[in-house]
PDB file with one MODEL, atoms N, CA, C and O in Angstrom:
MODEL        1
ATOM      1  N   MET A   1      10.720  34.075 -49.694  1.00  0.00           N
ATOM      2  CA  MET A   1      10.122  32.772 -48.916  1.00  0.00           C
ATOM      3  C   MET A   1       9.294  34.250 -47.658  1.00  0.00           C
ATOM      4  O   MET A   1       9.469  35.429 -47.350  1.00  0.00           O
ATOM      5  N   SER A   2       8.307  32.972 -47.326  1.00  0.00           N
ATOM      6  CA  SER A   2       7.752  33.968 -46.129  1.00  0.00           C
ATOM      7  C   SER A   2       7.783  33.311 -44.430  1.00  0.00           C
ATOM      8  O   SER A   2       7.634  32.139 -44.084  1.00  0.00           O
ATOM      9  N   SER A   3       8.042  34.581 -43.539  1.00  0.00           N
ATOM     10  CA  SER A   3       8.758  33.790 -42.321  1.00  0.00           C
ATOM     11  C   SER A   3       7.143  34.135 -41.921  1.00  0.00           C
ATOM     12  O   SER A   3       6.378  34.913 -42.492  1.00  0.00           O
ATOM     13  N   THR A   4       6.892  33.255 -40.702  1.00  0.00           N
ATOM     14  CA  THR A   4       5.916  32.535 -40.207  1.00  0.00           C
ATOM     15  C   THR A   4       6.173  33.002 -38.562  1.00  0.00           C
ATOM     16  O   THR A   4       7.108  32.499 -37.940  1.00  0.00           O
ATOM     17  N   PHE A   5       5.751  33.465 -38.267  1.00  0.00           N
ATOM     18  CA  PHE A   5       5.921  33.903 -36.670  1.00  0.00           C
ATOM     19  C   PHE A   5       4.885  33.178 -35.513  1.00  0.00           C
ATOM     20  O   PHE A   5       3.708  33.502 -35.349  1.00  0.00           O
ATOM     21  N   ARG A   6       5.428  32.390 -34.948  1.00  0.00           N
ATOM     22  CA  ARG A   6       4.559  31.605 -33.930  1.00  0.00           C
ATOM     23  C   ARG A   6       4.416  32.129 -32.816  1.00  0.00           C
ATOM     24  O   ARG A   6       5.460  32.127 -32.162  1.00  0.00           O
ATOM     25  N   LYS A   7       3.017  32.862 -32.016  1.00  0.00           N
ATOM     26  CA  LYS A   7       2.320  33.306 -30.924  1.00  0.00           C
ATOM     27  C   LYS A   7       3.045  32.712 -29.467  1.00  0.00           C
ATOM     28  O   LYS A   7       3.746  33.048 -28.513  1.00  0.00           O
ATOM     29  N   GLN A   8       2.316  31.582 -30.069  1.00  0.00           N
ATOM     30  CA  GLN A   8       2.943  30.678 -28.570  1.00  0.00           C
ATOM     31  C   GLN A   8       3.324  29.586 -28.866  1.00  0.00           C
ATOM     32  O   GLN A   8       2.834  28.895 -29.759  1.00  0.00           O
ATOM     33  N   PRO A   9       4.841  29.097 -27.699  1.00  0.00           N
ATOM     34  CA  PRO A   9       5.653  28.223 -28.043  1.00  0.00           C
ATOM     35  C   PRO A   9       5.541  27.024 -28.775  1.00  0.00           C
ATOM     36  O   PRO A   9       4.807  27.394 -29.691  1.00  0.00           O
ATOM     37  N   ALA A  10       5.763  25.912 -28.967  1.00  0.00           N
ATOM     38  CA  ALA A  10       5.388  24.702 -29.935  1.00  0.00           C
ATOM     39  C   ALA A  10       6.338  23.669 -28.071  1.00  0.00           C
ATOM     40  O   ALA A  10       7.309  23.615 -27.317  1.00  0.00           O
ATOM     41  N   LYS A  11       4.239  22.837 -28.606  1.00  0.00           N
ATOM     42  CA  LYS A  11       4.202  21.599 -27.309  1.00  0.00           C
ATOM     43  C   LYS A  11       6.003  21.008 -26.798  1.00  0.00           C
ATOM     44  O   LYS A  11       6.474  20.853 -25.671  1.00  0.00           O
ATOM     45  N   SER A  12       6.836  20.737 -28.624  1.00  0.00           N
ATOM     46  CA  SER A  12       7.931  20.518 -27.416  1.00  0.00           C
ATOM     47  C   SER A  12       8.406  20.966 -26.129  1.00  0.00           C
ATOM     48  O   SER A  12       8.635  20.569 -24.987  1.00  0.00           O
ATOM     49  N   ASP A  13       8.473  22.889 -27.528  1.00  0.00           N
ATOM     50  CA  ASP A  13       9.223  24.076 -26.274  1.00  0.00           C
ATOM     51  C   ASP A  13       8.996  23.771 -24.461  1.00  0.00           C
ATOM     52  O   ASP A  13       9.788  23.478 -23.566  1.00  0.00           O
ATOM     53  N   LEU A  14       8.032  23.928 -24.486  1.00  0.00           N
ATOM     54  CA  LEU A  14       7.099  23.827 -23.611  1.00  0.00           C
ATOM     55  C   LEU A  14       7.164  22.336 -22.306  1.00  0.00           C
ATOM     56  O   LEU A  14       6.301  22.250 -21.432  1.00  0.00           O
ATOM     57  N   LYS A  15       8.049  21.550 -22.403  1.00  0.00           N
ATOM     58  CA  LYS A  15       8.118  20.350 -22.008  1.00  0.00           C
ATOM     59  C   LYS A  15       9.334  20.199 -21.813  1.00  0.00           C
ATOM     60  O   LYS A  15       9.553  19.525 -20.806  1.00  0.00           O
ATOM     61  N   ARG A  16      10.659  20.702 -22.606  1.00  0.00           N
ATOM     62  CA  ARG A  16      12.554  21.014 -22.045  1.00  0.00           C
ATOM     63  C   ARG A  16      12.737  21.084 -20.801  1.00  0.00           C
ATOM     64  O   ARG A  16      13.274  20.342 -19.979  1.00  0.00           O
ATOM     65  N   PRO A  17      11.910  22.680 -20.727  1.00  0.00           N
ATOM     66  CA  PRO A  17      12.417  23.487 -19.189  1.00  0.00           C
ATOM     67  C   PRO A  17      11.670  22.547 -17.891  1.00  0.00           C
ATOM     68  O   PRO A  17      12.247  22.744 -16.822  1.00  0.00           O
ATOM     69  N   ALA A  18      10.502  21.572 -17.803  1.00  0.00           N
ATOM     70  CA  ALA A  18       9.924  20.676 -17.496  1.00  0.00           C
ATOM     71  C   ALA A  18      10.256  19.965 -16.542  1.00  0.00           C
ATOM     72  O   ALA A  18      10.056  20.025 -15.329  1.00  0.00           O
ATOM     73  N   ARG A  19      11.356  18.544 -17.913  1.00  0.00           N
ATOM     74  CA  ARG A  19      12.498  18.015 -18.010  1.00  0.00           C
ATOM     75  C   ARG A  19      12.892  18.282 -16.464  1.00  0.00           C
ATOM     76  O   ARG A  19      12.689  17.710 -15.393  1.00  0.00           O
ATOM     77  N   ARG A  20      13.486  19.318 -16.853  1.00  0.00           N
ATOM     78  CA  ARG A  20      14.748  20.318 -15.861  1.00  0.00           C
ATOM     79  C   ARG A  20      14.881  19.739 -14.122  1.00  0.00           C
ATOM     80  O   ARG A  20      15.710  19.320 -13.314  1.00  0.00           O
ATOM     81  N   GLY A  21      12.921  20.180 -14.308  1.00  0.00           N
ATOM     82  CA  GLY A  21      12.213  20.692 -12.642  1.00  0.00           C
ATOM     83  C   GLY A  21      12.148  22.517 -12.960  1.00  0.00           C
ATOM     84  O   GLY A  21      12.284  23.490 -12.217  1.00  0.00           O
ATOM     85  N   MET A  22      11.837  22.344 -14.626  1.00  0.00           N
ATOM     86  CA  MET A  22      11.791  24.172 -14.584  1.00  0.00           C
ATOM     87  C   MET A  22      10.007  24.248 -15.040  1.00  0.00           C
ATOM     88  O   MET A  22       9.417  23.378 -15.681  1.00  0.00           O
ATOM     89  N   ALA A  23       9.293  25.774 -14.403  1.00  0.00           N
ATOM     90  CA  ALA A  23       7.966  25.962 -14.599  1.00  0.00           C
ATOM     91  C   ALA A  23       7.981  26.869 -15.347  1.00  0.00           C
ATOM     92  O   ALA A  23       8.809  27.724 -15.032  1.00  0.00           O
ATOM     93  N   ARG A  24       7.026  27.215 -16.838  1.00  0.00           N
ATOM     94  CA  ARG A  24       6.849  28.013 -18.136  1.00  0.00           C
ATOM     95  C   ARG A  24       6.005  29.191 -17.340  1.00  0.00           C
ATOM     96  O   ARG A  24       4.997  29.351 -18.028  1.00  0.00           O
ATOM     97  N   PHE A  25       5.973  29.685 -16.719  1.00  0.00           N
ATOM     98  CA  PHE A  25       4.897  30.918 -16.595  1.00  0.00           C
ATOM     99  C   PHE A  25       4.969  32.588 -16.725  1.00  0.00           C
ATOM    100  O   PHE A  25       6.068  33.131 -16.620  1.00  0.00           O
ATOM    101  N   GLU A  26       4.067  33.183 -16.899  1.00  0.00           N
ATOM    102  CA  GLU A  26       3.976  34.710 -17.434  1.00  0.00           C
ATOM    103  C   GLU A  26       3.419  35.019 -16.352  1.00  0.00           C
ATOM    104  O   GLU A  26       2.535  34.550 -15.636  1.00  0.00           O
ATOM    105  N   VAL A  27       4.561  36.505 -16.356  1.00  0.00           N
ATOM    106  CA  VAL A  27       4.348  37.369 -15.412  1.00  0.00           C
ATOM    107  C   VAL A  27       3.531  39.175 -16.024  1.00  0.00           C
ATOM    108  O   VAL A  27       3.742  39.583 -17.167  1.00  0.00           O
ATOM    109  N   VAL A  28       2.608  40.027 -14.943  1.00  0.00           N
ATOM    110  CA  VAL A  28       2.367  40.763 -15.788  1.00  0.00           C
ATOM    111  C   VAL A  28       3.183  41.781 -15.431  1.00  0.00           C
ATOM    112  O   VAL A  28       4.116  41.182 -14.897  1.00  0.00           O
ATOM    113  N   GLY A  29       3.398  42.788 -15.389  1.00  0.00           N
ATOM    114  CA  GLY A  29       4.173  44.193 -14.142  1.00  0.00           C
ATOM    115  C   GLY A  29       4.609  45.188 -15.310  1.00  0.00           C
ATOM    116  O   GLY A  29       4.434  45.007 -16.515  1.00  0.00           O
ATOM    117  N   ARG A  30       5.224  46.297 -14.679  1.00  0.00           N
ATOM    118  CA  ARG A  30       5.469  48.019 -15.246  1.00  0.00           C
ATOM    119  C   ARG A  30       6.837  47.142 -16.262  1.00  0.00           C
ATOM    120  O   ARG A  30       7.643  46.333 -15.801  1.00  0.00           O
ATOM    121  N   ALA A  31       6.758  47.558 -17.533  1.00  0.00           N
ATOM    122  CA  ALA A  31       7.704  48.198 -18.174  1.00  0.00           C
ATOM    123  C   ALA A  31       8.848  48.372 -18.235  1.00  0.00           C
ATOM    124  O   ALA A  31       9.696  48.245 -19.119  1.00  0.00           O
ATOM    125  N   ALA A  32       8.839  48.791 -16.854  1.00  0.00           N
ATOM    126  CA  ALA A  32      10.466  49.312 -16.733  1.00  0.00           C
ATOM    127  C   ALA A  32      11.143  48.093 -15.513  1.00  0.00           C
ATOM    128  O   ALA A  32      12.316  47.940 -15.172  1.00  0.00           O
ATOM    129  N   ASP A  33       9.836  47.312 -15.034  1.00  0.00           N
ATOM    130  CA  ASP A  33      10.482  46.024 -14.266  1.00  0.00           C
ATOM    131  C   ASP A  33      11.252  44.669 -14.823  1.00  0.00           C
ATOM    132  O   ASP A  33      11.959  43.837 -14.255  1.00  0.00           O
ATOM    133  N   ARG A  34      10.742  44.838 -16.357  1.00  0.00           N
ATOM    134  CA  ARG A  34      11.228  43.835 -17.111  1.00  0.00           C
ATOM    135  C   ARG A  34      12.581  43.702 -17.184  1.00  0.00           C
ATOM    136  O   ARG A  34      12.671  42.475 -17.223  1.00  0.00           O
ATOM    137  N   ASP A  35      14.255  44.326 -17.252  1.00  0.00           N
ATOM    138  CA  ASP A  35      14.860  43.072 -17.166  1.00  0.00           C
ATOM    139  C   ASP A  35      15.361  42.522 -15.714  1.00  0.00           C
ATOM    140  O   ASP A  35      16.052  41.504 -15.700  1.00  0.00           O
ATOM    141  N   LEU A  36      15.060  43.110 -14.614  1.00  0.00           N
ATOM    142  CA  LEU A  36      14.511  43.298 -13.277  1.00  0.00           C
ATOM    143  C   LEU A  36      14.397  41.917 -13.679  1.00  0.00           C
ATOM    144  O   LEU A  36      15.226  41.007 -13.664  1.00  0.00           O
ATOM    145  N   ILE A  37      13.370  41.952 -13.989  1.00  0.00           N
ATOM    146  CA  ILE A  37      12.077  40.269 -13.349  1.00  0.00           C
ATOM    147  C   ILE A  37      12.973  39.627 -13.995  1.00  0.00           C
ATOM    148  O   ILE A  37      13.477  38.642 -13.456  1.00  0.00           O
ATOM    149  N   ARG A  38      13.323  39.966 -15.099  1.00  0.00           N
ATOM    150  CA  ARG A  38      13.703  38.904 -15.963  1.00  0.00           C
ATOM    151  C   ARG A  38      15.909  38.205 -15.617  1.00  0.00           C
ATOM    152  O   ARG A  38      16.448  37.179 -16.031  1.00  0.00           O
ATOM    153  N   SER A  39      16.284  38.934 -15.064  1.00  0.00           N
ATOM    154  CA  SER A  39      17.270  39.155 -14.516  1.00  0.00           C
ATOM    155  C   SER A  39      17.919  38.080 -12.974  1.00  0.00           C
ATOM    156  O   SER A  39      18.989  37.567 -12.648  1.00  0.00           O
ATOM    157  N   LEU A  40      16.107  38.214 -12.229  1.00  0.00           N
ATOM    158  CA  LEU A  40      15.438  37.851 -11.341  1.00  0.00           C
ATOM    159  C   LEU A  40      15.603  36.083 -11.989  1.00  0.00           C
ATOM    160  O   LEU A  40      16.665  35.520 -12.255  1.00  0.00           O
ATOM    161  N   ALA A  41      14.773  35.742 -12.063  1.00  0.00           N
ATOM    162  CA  ALA A  41      14.598  34.685 -12.937  1.00  0.00           C
ATOM    163  C   ALA A  41      14.986  33.697 -13.274  1.00  0.00           C
ATOM    164  O   ALA A  41      14.541  32.550 -13.273  1.00  0.00           O
ATOM    165  N   LYS A  42      16.615  34.547 -13.843  1.00  0.00           N
ATOM    166  CA  LYS A  42      17.696  33.974 -14.808  1.00  0.00           C
ATOM    167  C   LYS A  42      18.829  33.150 -12.869  1.00  0.00           C
ATOM    168  O   LYS A  42      19.452  32.125 -12.588  1.00  0.00           O
ATOM    169  N   ARG A  43      18.460  34.369 -12.197  1.00  0.00           N
ATOM    170  CA  ARG A  43      19.500  33.874 -11.235  1.00  0.00           C
ATOM    171  C   ARG A  43      19.010  32.940 -10.060  1.00  0.00           C
ATOM    172  O   ARG A  43      19.699  32.559  -9.114  1.00  0.00           O
ATOM    173  N   LEU A  44      17.616  32.630 -10.318  1.00  0.00           N
ATOM    174  CA  LEU A  44      16.884  31.741  -9.484  1.00  0.00           C
ATOM    175  C   LEU A  44      16.768  29.887 -10.199  1.00  0.00           C
ATOM    176  O   LEU A  44      16.543  28.769  -9.735  1.00  0.00           O
ATOM    177  N   ALA A  45      16.966  30.271 -11.058  1.00  0.00           N
ATOM    178  CA  ALA A  45      17.200  29.152 -12.227  1.00  0.00           C
ATOM    179  C   ALA A  45      18.112  28.280 -11.985  1.00  0.00           C
ATOM    180  O   ALA A  45      18.090  27.049 -12.002  1.00  0.00           O
ATOM    181  N   GLU A  46      19.294  29.385 -11.652  1.00  0.00           N
ATOM    182  CA  GLU A  46      20.709  28.249 -11.423  1.00  0.00           C
ATOM    183  C   GLU A  46      20.507  27.345 -10.331  1.00  0.00           C
ATOM    184  O   GLU A  46      21.046  26.241 -10.263  1.00  0.00           O
ATOM    185  N   ASP A  47      19.525  27.945  -9.255  1.00  0.00           N
ATOM    186  CA  ASP A  47      19.658  26.591  -8.103  1.00  0.00           C
ATOM    187  C   ASP A  47      21.033  26.980  -7.270  1.00  0.00           C
ATOM    188  O   ASP A  47      21.725  25.970  -7.140  1.00  0.00           O
ATOM    189  N   GLY A  48      21.548  27.993  -6.749  1.00  0.00           N
ATOM    190  CA  GLY A  48      23.046  27.781  -6.164  1.00  0.00           C
ATOM    191  C   GLY A  48      22.512  28.554  -4.848  1.00  0.00           C
ATOM    192  O   GLY A  48      21.351  28.841  -4.556  1.00  0.00           O
ATOM    193  N   ALA A  49      24.068  28.880  -3.933  1.00  0.00           N
ATOM    194  CA  ALA A  49      23.769  29.482  -3.120  1.00  0.00           C
ATOM    195  C   ALA A  49      23.657  30.434  -2.604  1.00  0.00           C
ATOM    196  O   ALA A  49      23.558  30.741  -1.416  1.00  0.00           O
ATOM    197  N   GLU A  50      23.678  31.444  -4.306  1.00  0.00           N
ATOM    198  CA  GLU A  50      23.122  33.002  -4.562  1.00  0.00           C
ATOM    199  C   GLU A  50      21.678  32.637  -4.657  1.00  0.00           C
ATOM    200  O   GLU A  50      20.810  33.211  -4.000  1.00  0.00           O
ATOM    201  N   ALA A  51      21.559  32.134  -5.091  1.00  0.00           N
ATOM    202  CA  ALA A  51      19.199  31.637  -5.608  1.00  0.00           C
ATOM    203  C   ALA A  51      18.495  31.097  -3.878  1.00  0.00           C
ATOM    204  O   ALA A  51      17.367  31.224  -3.401  1.00  0.00           O
ATOM    205  N   ASP A  52      19.807  30.462  -3.308  1.00  0.00           N
ATOM    206  CA  ASP A  52      18.879  30.367  -1.793  1.00  0.00           C
ATOM    207  C   ASP A  52      19.052  31.872  -0.918  1.00  0.00           C
ATOM    208  O   ASP A  52      18.554  32.020   0.198  1.00  0.00           O
ATOM    209  N   ARG A  53      19.583  32.594  -1.393  1.00  0.00           N
ATOM    210  CA  ARG A  53      20.094  34.107  -0.615  1.00  0.00           C
ATOM    211  C   ARG A  53      19.027  34.747  -1.002  1.00  0.00           C
ATOM    212  O   ARG A  53      17.963  34.690  -0.384  1.00  0.00           O
ATOM    213  N   ILE A  54      19.237  35.521  -2.223  1.00  0.00           N
ATOM    214  CA  ILE A  54      18.164  35.991  -2.795  1.00  0.00           C
ATOM    215  C   ILE A  54      16.474  35.802  -2.467  1.00  0.00           C
ATOM    216  O   ILE A  54      15.638  36.682  -2.262  1.00  0.00           O
ATOM    217  N   ARG A  55      16.261  33.869  -2.509  1.00  0.00           N
ATOM    218  CA  ARG A  55      14.704  32.822  -2.612  1.00  0.00           C
ATOM    219  C   ARG A  55      14.779  34.095  -0.800  1.00  0.00           C
ATOM    220  O   ARG A  55      14.285  35.221  -0.733  1.00  0.00           O
ATOM    221  N   ALA A  56      15.517  33.375   0.319  1.00  0.00           N
ATOM    222  CA  ALA A  56      15.503  33.721   1.324  1.00  0.00           C
ATOM    223  C   ALA A  56      14.777  36.194   1.981  1.00  0.00           C
ATOM    224  O   ALA A  56      14.063  36.809   2.773  1.00  0.00           O
ATOM    225  N   THR A  57      15.891  36.419   0.648  1.00  0.00           N
ATOM    226  CA  THR A  57      15.758  36.946   1.168  1.00  0.00           C
ATOM    227  C   THR A  57      14.131  37.642   1.016  1.00  0.00           C
ATOM    228  O   THR A  57      13.502  37.968   2.023  1.00  0.00           O
ATOM    229  N   ILE A  58      13.774  37.748   0.123  1.00  0.00           N
ATOM    230  CA  ILE A  58      13.002  38.387  -1.028  1.00  0.00           C
ATOM    231  C   ILE A  58      11.672  37.489   0.121  1.00  0.00           C
ATOM    232  O   ILE A  58      10.884  38.105   0.841  1.00  0.00           O
ATOM    233  N   SER A  59      11.712  36.687   0.058  1.00  0.00           N
ATOM    234  CA  SER A  59      10.836  35.835   1.188  1.00  0.00           C
ATOM    235  C   SER A  59      11.374  36.351   2.364  1.00  0.00           C
ATOM    236  O   SER A  59      12.423  35.706   2.363  1.00  0.00           O
ATOM    237  N   GLN A  60      11.424  36.981   3.281  1.00  0.00           N
ATOM    238  CA  GLN A  60      11.655  37.579   3.970  1.00  0.00           C
ATOM    239  C   GLN A  60      10.775  39.482   4.103  1.00  0.00           C
ATOM    240  O   GLN A  60       9.899  39.927   4.844  1.00  0.00           O
ATOM    241  N   SER A  61      11.444  39.981   3.184  1.00  0.00           N
ATOM    242  CA  SER A  61      10.480  40.994   2.969  1.00  0.00           C
ATOM    243  C   SER A  61       9.676  40.932   2.058  1.00  0.00           C
ATOM    244  O   SER A  61       9.240  42.004   1.638  1.00  0.00           O
ATOM    245  N   MET A  62       9.191  39.636   1.426  1.00  0.00           N
ATOM    246  CA  MET A  62       7.104  40.265   1.357  1.00  0.00           C
ATOM    247  C   MET A  62       6.882  39.355   2.528  1.00  0.00           C
ATOM    248  O   MET A  62       5.671  39.138   2.492  1.00  0.00           O
ATOM    249  N   SER A  63       7.421  38.662   3.611  1.00  0.00           N
ATOM    250  CA  SER A  63       6.325  38.235   4.182  1.00  0.00           C
ATOM    251  C   SER A  63       5.438  39.189   5.158  1.00  0.00           C
ATOM    252  O   SER A  63       6.001  40.256   5.403  1.00  0.00           O
ATOM    253  N   THR A  64       3.910  38.983   5.885  1.00  0.00           N
ATOM    254  CA  THR A  64       3.044  38.940   5.812  1.00  0.00           C
ATOM    255  C   THR A  64       3.201  39.491   8.141  1.00  0.00           C
ATOM    256  O   THR A  64       2.808  40.436   8.826  1.00  0.00           O
ATOM    257  N   LYS A  65       3.886  38.355   8.375  1.00  0.00           N
ATOM    258  CA  LYS A  65       4.690  38.705   9.733  1.00  0.00           C
ATOM    259  C   LYS A  65       5.330  39.897  10.079  1.00  0.00           C
ATOM    260  O   LYS A  65       6.103  40.469   9.311  1.00  0.00           O
ATOM    261  N   PRO A  66       4.864  40.563  11.919  1.00  0.00           N
ATOM    262  CA  PRO A  66       5.235  41.389  11.909  1.00  0.00           C
ATOM    263  C   PRO A  66       6.740  40.870  12.146  1.00  0.00           C
ATOM    264  O   PRO A  66       7.024  39.791  11.625  1.00  0.00           O
ATOM    265  N   VAL A  67       7.542  41.415  12.746  1.00  0.00           N
ATOM    266  CA  VAL A  67       8.813  41.650  13.392  1.00  0.00           C
ATOM    267  C   VAL A  67       8.379  41.558  14.776  1.00  0.00           C
ATOM    268  O   VAL A  67       7.639  42.180  15.537  1.00  0.00           O
ATOM    269  N   ARG A  68       9.486  40.059  14.811  1.00  0.00           N
ATOM    270  CA  ARG A  68       9.236  40.202  16.918  1.00  0.00           C
ATOM    271  C   ARG A  68      10.591  40.807  17.455  1.00  0.00           C
ATOM    272  O   ARG A  68      11.545  40.062  17.679  1.00  0.00           O
ATOM    273  N   LYS A  69      10.686  42.664  17.732  1.00  0.00           N
ATOM    274  CA  LYS A  69      11.710  42.391  18.099  1.00  0.00           C
ATOM    275  C   LYS A  69      12.052  41.797  19.343  1.00  0.00           C
ATOM    276  O   LYS A  69      11.457  41.301  20.299  1.00  0.00           O
ATOM    277  N   ALA A  70      13.114  42.002  19.025  1.00  0.00           N
ATOM    278  CA  ALA A  70      14.300  40.521  20.035  1.00  0.00           C
ATOM    279  C   ALA A  70      14.175  41.615  21.567  1.00  0.00           C
ATOM    280  O   ALA A  70      13.471  42.624  21.506  1.00  0.00           O
ATOM    281  N   GLY A  71      15.010  41.222  22.995  1.00  0.00           N
ATOM    282  CA  GLY A  71      14.968  42.107  23.981  1.00  0.00           C
ATOM    283  C   GLY A  71      16.373  41.934  23.899  1.00  0.00           C
ATOM    284  O   GLY A  71      16.730  41.145  23.024  1.00  0.00           O
ATOM    285  N   ILE A  72      17.536  42.624  24.783  1.00  0.00           N
ATOM    286  CA  ILE A  72      18.707  42.194  25.301  1.00  0.00           C
ATOM    287  C   ILE A  72      19.098  41.290  25.213  1.00  0.00           C
ATOM    288  O   ILE A  72      19.964  40.869  24.447  1.00  0.00           O
ATOM    289  N   LEU A  73      18.148  40.484  26.512  1.00  0.00           N
ATOM    290  CA  LEU A  73      18.206  39.297  26.930  1.00  0.00           C
ATOM    291  C   LEU A  73      19.104  38.276  25.772  1.00  0.00           C
ATOM    292  O   LEU A  73      20.248  37.872  25.978  1.00  0.00           O
ATOM    293  N   ASP A  74      18.125  37.929  24.295  1.00  0.00           N
ATOM    294  CA  ASP A  74      17.954  36.960  22.911  1.00  0.00           C
ATOM    295  C   ASP A  74      19.283  37.454  23.075  1.00  0.00           C
ATOM    296  O   ASP A  74      20.069  36.641  23.561  1.00  0.00           O
ATOM    297  N   ALA A  75      19.825  38.816  22.732  1.00  0.00           N
ATOM    298  CA  ALA A  75      21.086  39.436  21.820  1.00  0.00           C
ATOM    299  C   ALA A  75      22.028  38.875  22.310  1.00  0.00           C
ATOM    300  O   ALA A  75      22.939  38.294  21.720  1.00  0.00           O
ATOM    301  N   LEU A  76      21.815  39.061  23.809  1.00  0.00           N
ATOM    302  CA  LEU A  76      23.032  38.449  24.357  1.00  0.00           C
ATOM    303  C   LEU A  76      23.028  36.465  25.074  1.00  0.00           C
ATOM    304  O   LEU A  76      23.734  35.824  25.852  1.00  0.00           O
ATOM    305  N   ARG A  77      21.718  36.166  24.172  1.00  0.00           N
ATOM    306  CA  ARG A  77      22.126  35.205  24.625  1.00  0.00           C
ATOM    307  C   ARG A  77      22.553  33.730  23.078  1.00  0.00           C
ATOM    308  O   ARG A  77      22.856  32.537  23.101  1.00  0.00           O
ATOM    309  N   ARG A  78      22.240  35.150  21.581  1.00  0.00           N
ATOM    310  CA  ARG A  78      23.095  34.678  20.840  1.00  0.00           C
ATOM    311  C   ARG A  78      24.418  34.782  20.860  1.00  0.00           C
ATOM    312  O   ARG A  78      25.155  33.797  20.868  1.00  0.00           O
ATOM    313  N   SER A  79      24.849  36.059  20.871  1.00  0.00           N
ATOM    314  CA  SER A  79      26.342  36.358  21.016  1.00  0.00           C
ATOM    315  C   SER A  79      27.471  35.482  21.336  1.00  0.00           C
ATOM    316  O   SER A  79      27.393  34.594  22.185  1.00  0.00           O
ATOM    317  N   PRO A  80      28.535  35.740  20.643  1.00  0.00           N
ATOM    318  CA  PRO A  80      28.910  34.107  20.227  1.00  0.00           C
ATOM    319  C   PRO A  80      30.581  34.357  21.439  1.00  0.00           C
ATOM    320  O   PRO A  80      31.746  33.962  21.396  1.00  0.00           O
ATOM    321  N   LEU A  81      29.897  35.070  22.214  1.00  0.00           N
ATOM    322  CA  LEU A  81      31.013  34.894  23.340  1.00  0.00           C
ATOM    323  C   LEU A  81      29.958  33.419  24.957  1.00  0.00           C
ATOM    324  O   LEU A  81      30.403  33.138  26.070  1.00  0.00           O
ATOM    325  N   VAL A  82      29.154  33.114  24.562  1.00  0.00           N
ATOM    326  CA  VAL A  82      28.277  32.899  25.284  1.00  0.00           C
ATOM    327  C   VAL A  82      28.891  30.783  25.572  1.00  0.00           C
ATOM    328  O   VAL A  82      28.628  29.824  24.847  1.00  0.00           O
ATOM    329  N   GLY A  83      29.576  30.816  26.664  1.00  0.00           N
ATOM    330  CA  GLY A  83      30.214  29.915  26.990  1.00  0.00           C
ATOM    331  C   GLY A  83      31.341  29.665  27.325  1.00  0.00           C
ATOM    332  O   GLY A  83      31.987  28.687  27.704  1.00  0.00           O
ATOM    333  N   ALA A  84      31.586  31.400  27.000  1.00  0.00           N
ATOM    334  CA  ALA A  84      33.511  31.318  27.219  1.00  0.00           C
ATOM    335  C   ALA A  84      33.541  31.889  28.563  1.00  0.00           C
ATOM    336  O   ALA A  84      32.674  32.624  29.036  1.00  0.00           O
ATOM    337  N   SER A  85      34.914  31.379  29.304  1.00  0.00           N
ATOM    338  CA  SER A  85      35.187  31.307  30.313  1.00  0.00           C
ATOM    339  C   SER A  85      35.657  32.317  30.374  1.00  0.00           C
ATOM    340  O   SER A  85      36.881  32.196  30.409  1.00  0.00           O
ATOM    341  N   LEU A  86      35.152  33.914  30.431  1.00  0.00           N
ATOM    342  CA  LEU A  86      35.847  35.606  30.661  1.00  0.00           C
ATOM    343  C   LEU A  86      36.196  35.189  31.837  1.00  0.00           C
ATOM    344  O   LEU A  86      35.752  34.160  32.345  1.00  0.00           O
ATOM    345  N   ASP A  87      37.476  36.377  32.659  1.00  0.00           N
ATOM    346  CA  ASP A  87      37.432  36.339  34.251  1.00  0.00           C
ATOM    347  C   ASP A  87      37.182  38.293  33.575  1.00  0.00           C
ATOM    348  O   ASP A  87      37.874  39.192  33.096  1.00  0.00           O
ATOM    349  N   LEU A  88      36.112  38.104  33.868  1.00  0.00           N
ATOM    350  CA  LEU A  88      35.418  40.289  34.251  1.00  0.00           C
ATOM    351  C   LEU A  88      35.517  40.319  35.958  1.00  0.00           C
ATOM    352  O   LEU A  88      34.535  40.311  36.700  1.00  0.00           O
ATOM    353  N   ALA A  89      36.946  40.355  36.397  1.00  0.00           N
ATOM    354  CA  ALA A  89      36.004  41.005  37.839  1.00  0.00           C
ATOM    355  C   ALA A  89      37.430  41.660  37.707  1.00  0.00           C
ATOM    356  O   ALA A  89      38.555  41.290  37.372  1.00  0.00           O
ATOM    357  N   ARG A  90      36.614  43.220  38.286  1.00  0.00           N
ATOM    358  CA  ARG A  90      37.809  44.307  38.896  1.00  0.00           C
ATOM    359  C   ARG A  90      38.986  43.765  39.764  1.00  0.00           C
ATOM    360  O   ARG A  90      39.123  42.924  40.652  1.00  0.00           O
ATOM    361  N   ARG A  91      39.774  44.655  39.081  1.00  0.00           N
ATOM    362  CA  ARG A  91      40.969  44.518  40.681  1.00  0.00           C
ATOM    363  C   ARG A  91      41.137  45.424  41.435  1.00  0.00           C
ATOM    364  O   ARG A  91      41.883  45.289  42.405  1.00  0.00           O
TER     365      ARG A  91
ENDMDL
END
């Protein structure tokens, strides 16, 4: 028997991921990064809380917007003690 090697996936194979809301695409990169990119794609395809965290982290690190340095007042406003009735008077 002779084996035939398909260079491109069949059209039915390409439609299957689209039904689940997935897209097939090709990426060009370093050979050393192949496993990293594949594992990242697999995690993102799971579409859970972990995937959302990964997306947010990568989006933030890839952002071209300069990070605004917040002042001490902004940090105090985000404090969990905002609105707490603390008695800070000294004796």
